Phi, psi and omega in degrees: 000131182294143179280165184303322181298310179301319179298318179293320178298313185294318182293323179293318175304316179302310180297314183289337178268024175066038175059019181250330186078356190256352181265138179293129180252124183285151183303314181301311180304322184288322184293319183293316184293327182270351184053054171224170184284155177297334172292323172297320178292318179300319181292326174290317181293327177294321179296312182296326178294316180292336178270002180065032179259342181218158164253121181227130172239124180308138177073352184249348176098187188221140174233162177277146174276171177304316180293322179295312183297326180293319186284328176296315180293329176291327177285317180298321178298312176304306182300313189284323178292319183292324172309310185292323180297314182298322179285320187275340182251330185253357181058028168294147183276164188289347179264001180255345201266340186298305180298327182289320180291324179301323174291307189286332188299332183272349195250335180279159179273163176291327178307307180297319182294323176299319182284328175291326179297310183296317175306320181276357180084030180051059183296151181270334186228162177260185184298344186256001183090007179282140185288149183250136179284148176274179179299340180276003178077014178250148177286144179279356181213148181297125182288343176266011176296134177099159177233150174304137175306315188301336178266003178280131179279165183299137181099347178288137167265123185232162173228129182292125181238343180204135178248118180276323175275102190258022176297131191305327183284330171292321178296321186292323180296313179301319176301315186292329181265006176062043175244099187240174176301127179093357178289137179249135182210175178235134176285117185244353179203144179207123183229114179290319185301310181282338184072032188229157176211161179222135174244125173261135176217126176053038179070013177253138180257122183248112181269137178219143168291143184300324185289328176288326181292341178291336181274004180246119178266132184233163174255123177280114180274330181207134176281162177296147178293144174269130175287134176286150182286000000 
């Protein structure tokens, strides 16, 4: 049985590798994400490689082996289903569930997770719009679905489908301005010089920094109207 530390490393490698496990993740990048020293990461990667959970070459980065990806996807499935369960059944807010899911994902059984999945109706995404893996270890939604809000031109009609920056304070700001998953709005102002943009939704004006808007993925429902000659 994998330890909590091993499970966290594999899940982090999966996420940094764009949920494929096939992209090389640099040691320094992993150390920053895990909030440990590069030396600690190097030592753990050697252990994971010995267990045939990762492919690791010094200075070349790390990728998951098929068995490593299977375990990482299993943890990601647990985490995201637990987050959604906590929101839908206990009415926790989307800024409260990450830490709770981090703790619970290591202790619940696959039996319980499968029943939570069925109870929720086999959902495709979690409260932040992140895709949820199915029992088969494959995502139920394309991980590349959506475009950054910050790249949307003025006049675009968009729907918010995923929040990549899940820092609690940022999620609370989005709640305060009523910009939630599924919100439809129109980009009415954008200034590269000032680094700001504004989205209008239901007569509400939502100001956002362009850097923050890059962490919001949207579905473009309508392109800007072209002025006739």
